[in-house]
C-alpha positions in Angstrom: -7.0 64.6 41.8 -10.6 65.0 41.8 -12.9 61.7 41.4 -15.1 61.6 37.8 -16.8 58.6 39.6 -16.4 58.3 43.4 -15.5 55.5 45.6 -19.4 55.4 47.1 -20.6 55.7 43.2 -18.4 52.9 42.0 -19.5 50.5 44.8 -22.7 50.8 44.2 -22.4 50.4 40.3 -20.6 46.9 41.0 -22.6 45.9 43.6 -25.3 46.3 40.9 -23.4 44.4 38.0 -22.5 41.8 40.5 -26.9 41.0 41.7 -27.2 41.3 37.5 -24.9 38.3 36.7 -25.8 36.2 39.8 -29.2 36.6 38.7 -28.8 36.0 34.7 -26.2 32.7 35.8 -27.6 31.2 39.3 -27.9 28.0 38.1 -24.6 28.1 36.3 -20.6 28.2 37.1 -19.5 30.7 34.7 -15.4 31.6 33.9 -14.6 35.1 34.7 -11.9 35.9 32.9 -10.1 39.2 33.9 -7.8 41.8 31.6 -4.3 42.4 33.0 -3.9 44.6 35.0 -6.5 47.1 34.8 -9.2 44.6 35.6 -8.0 43.1 38.8 -9.4 45.2 41.8 -12.6 45.6 39.7 -13.1 41.6 39.2 -12.2 41.1 42.8 -15.0 43.3 43.8 -17.1 42.0 41.1 -17.4 38.1 42.1 -17.7 38.9 45.7 -20.7 41.4 44.7 -21.9 38.4 42.9 -21.5 35.7 45.1 -21.9 32.4 42.9 -20.4 29.8 42.1 -17.6 30.4 39.3 -14.4 30.1 38.2 -11.3 32.9 37.6 -8.3 33.0 35.3 -6.7 36.2 33.8 -5.4 36.8 30.1 -2.8 39.3 29.8 -3.4 41.7 26.6 -1.6 45.4 25.1 -2.3 48.5 23.6 -2.0 51.1 25.0 1.9 50.6 25.9 3.3 54.3 28.1 0.1 56.4 26.0 -2.7 58.1 26.6 -4.1 56.5 23.5 -4.3 53.4 22.5 -2.1 52.0 19.4 -4.7 49.8 17.1 -2.4 46.8 17.3 -3.2 44.2 20.1 -0.8 42.3 21.4 -1.4 38.8 23.7 1.1 38.7 26.7 -0.4 36.3 28.8 -3.1 33.9 27.6 -5.6 32.0 29.9 -4.7 28.2 31.7 -8.4 27.0 32.2 -10.1 25.4 29.0 -13.5 27.4 28.6 -14.6 24.8 25.5 -18.4 24.8 26.1 -18.2 26.6 29.5 -20.0 30.2 30.2 -17.4 32.8 30.0 -17.4 36.6 31.2 -14.9 38.8 29.9 -14.1 41.1 32.9 -12.7 44.6 31.6 -11.9 47.9 33.1 -12.6 49.5 30.1 -14.0 49.7 26.6 -13.3 52.1 24.5 -12.5 52.0 20.9 -13.7 48.4 21.1 -10.1 46.9 19.0 -8.8 45.3 22.5 -12.3 43.5 23.1 -12.6 42.6 19.4 -9.4 40.9 19.3 -10.1 39.2 22.8 -13.6 37.9 21.7 -12.8 36.6 18.7 -9.7 34.8 19.9 -11.7 33.4 23.1 -14.6 32.1 20.2 -12.2 29.9 18.3 -11.9 27.8 21.7 -16.2 27.8 21.8 -17.2 28.8 24.4 -20.6 28.1 25.4 -21.8 31.6 25.7 -19.5 34.6 25.9 -20.0 37.8 27.1 -18.3 41.2 28.2 -18.5 42.6 31.7 -16.9 46.1 31.6 -16.3 48.6 34.7 -16.0 51.7 31.9 -18.1 52.1 28.8 -16.1 54.9 26.3 -18.9 54.5 23.5 -18.1 57.9 21.4 -14.5 56.2 21.0 -16.4 53.2 19.6 -14.3 52.0 16.2 -15.6 48.7 16.0 -19.4 47.8 17.3 -19.1 45.1 20.5 -22.1 44.1 22.0 -21.3 44.3 25.6 -23.8 43.1 28.0 -22.9 44.1 31.3 -21.8 48.1 31.5 -20.9 49.7 35.2 -20.5 53.2 33.6 -20.5 55.3 30.7 -18.0 57.8 30.4 -17.1 60.6 27.8 -14.1 60.6 25.9 -11.4 61.3 28.8 -8.3 59.7 29.5 -8.7 58.2 33.3 -7.1 56.2 36.1 -8.0 54.4 39.3 -9.4 51.4 40.9 -6.8 49.8 38.7 -6.6 51.6 35.7 -3.0 53.2 35.2 -1.2 55.9 33.2 2.5 54.6 33.3 1.9 52.2 35.8 0.7 54.6 38.4 -2.8 55.3 39.8 -4.0 52.2 40.0 -4.4 52.2 43.9 -7.0 55.1 44.0 -10.0 53.9 45.1 -12.4 56.3 42.5 -12.3 56.9 39.2 -10.2 60.6 37.8 -9.6 62.1 34.8 -5.8 61.4 33.6 
């Protein structure tokens, strides 16, 4: 597989995002909520790059199944364990494309009344957007292609790749 985004470029982009988040949250203790399974590698690198006091948790949602396209139906597979009421929350996504999953997550977490709620995504596929979503932190804009690597998979394969490739 050929890299769409190389390992070197990925790591540089994550460091830039980490520094931005560290500047914005330097006097706060945000909760990073990683969306499983795709965000786990990105989130690990991101919290090290941010190097601020923080908490982490994970949430599991599904919209793809074994397809390369989102089904449009979002299912909650794993809820968070931490109380986000009155807290600063950063939702960490591997990729945002149609915006349907992101919208579901945003509405779901807003019900718990966090002080602030922002998205951090490694990859943004703006051309695939069906719902307008405000994403404060974007690593890379990508074209409308299916991608794997760095946590993103196809049928649970290719997550271990240290780069982003067309799937």
